[in-house]
N, C-alpha and C positions, 0 to 999 in steps of 0.2 A: 096317548102315550107316544113319545118320540123315540129317538135312537137309544137303545139300551146296550151297554157293553159290560161284560163281566170278565174278571180275570182272577186266577188263583196262582199264588206263589207259595211254594213249599220250600222251606229251608231248615237247616239245623241250628237251633239255638240251645246251646249246652244246658241241660242234658236231654232235651226233647226235640222232636220234629214239630214244627209249627206251620200252619197254613194261614195265609192272609187272603181273604176273599174281598175283592174290590168290585163295586158295582157303580157304574156311571149311567145316570138316567137324567135326561133333560138338562145336561150341564151341571149336575150335582153328583158329588162323589160320596159314597158311604162304604164303610169297611167293617169286616168282622174277623176276629182272630179265633183260630181253633188249634188246640194242642192235640197232636196225634199220639205222642209217646214214642213208640218204636218207629223205625223208618217205614212209612207206608209204601206199599206197592201201587203201581198205576191202577190196577183193578180195584184196590181198596179205596183209593182216592175217588175214583169214578162212582163206586157204590155209595160212598159218603155223600158226594154231591147229589146223587139221585135221591137219596133218602132224607137228607137233613138240610138241603140248601134253603128251603122255604121257611124253616124254623130257626135259622141263624139270627142271632141278635145283632143286626147291623147298626152302626153308629148313626147319629143324626146326619143328615145330608149337608155337605159343605159345597159351596159354589166352586167350580173348577173350570179351567179352560179346556174345552174338548177340541182335540185336533184329530183330523183324519190322517192316519198313517198308512200309506200304501207301501209296503216293503217288498223288495225282490225276494222270492223264496230262497234263492241261493245265499243271499246276504244273511237272511235269518238263520239258515243252517250254519253259516260260518260263525255268527255271533253265539249261537247255542254251543257250538263246539268249543269256542274260546272260553265261555263261562264254565263249561264242564271241566276243561283242563285247569282253570284257575282254582276252582273249588274242589273238584274231584267228585266222583260218584261212589256211593257205598257208605257202609257204616265205618266207625272208627276202627273196628277190628280189621275190616277189609283194607283200610288204608294202611294200618300197621303191617299187615301181611305183605302188601305191595312194597312198602319201604324195606322190609326184610329181604324180599326177593331182589330188589334193586341192589342192596348192599352185597348180597351173596354173588350176584352177577358181576359186580365190580371187583370183588375179591378173586373170583374165578378168572377174570380177564387179566388181572395183575399176575396171578400165579402162572397162567399159561404164557404170558409175555416173558416172565423170568425164565421159565423152562426153555422157551425158544431161544432166548439170548444165551443161556448156558450151553445149549446144544450147538449153537453157532460158534461159540468160543472153543468148545471141545473139538469141533471139526477143524477150526483154524489151527489149533495147537497140533493136531494130528498131521495136517499138511506140512506145517513147519518142521515137525520131527522127521517126516519122510524126506523133505528137501535136504536136511542135515545128513541123514544116513546116505543119501546118494553121493554127496560131496566127500564123505569120509573114505569111500572106497578107492579113490584116486590117489 
């Protein structure tokens, strides 16, 4: 047996979470698809892999080009961060709550800006009025 490489990708495919297991062995790739249902936690995915990996129905092997990828760990972190920001983490309800939070934050900023401008305008008018009162006395 030569070099064996396994990979698991978990993603959301409406309406379920799906996992794709890829196994590369001796230049041949085989894959298996698993539907998780609700969003799986890391510990649940690990438990699933430990219990059911060897009973997965992998597809027939297909020849593929195997390349050794040696990546810088910091670069991998940046790529993961970028992917997470593009797709987001969490369930749809969590994403909806995050969107609501962003909207309320924007509204609060606009309201405080308007209040600040109104206060500045009031102070300016007050100063102008005081100036006029000083000149009236002469």
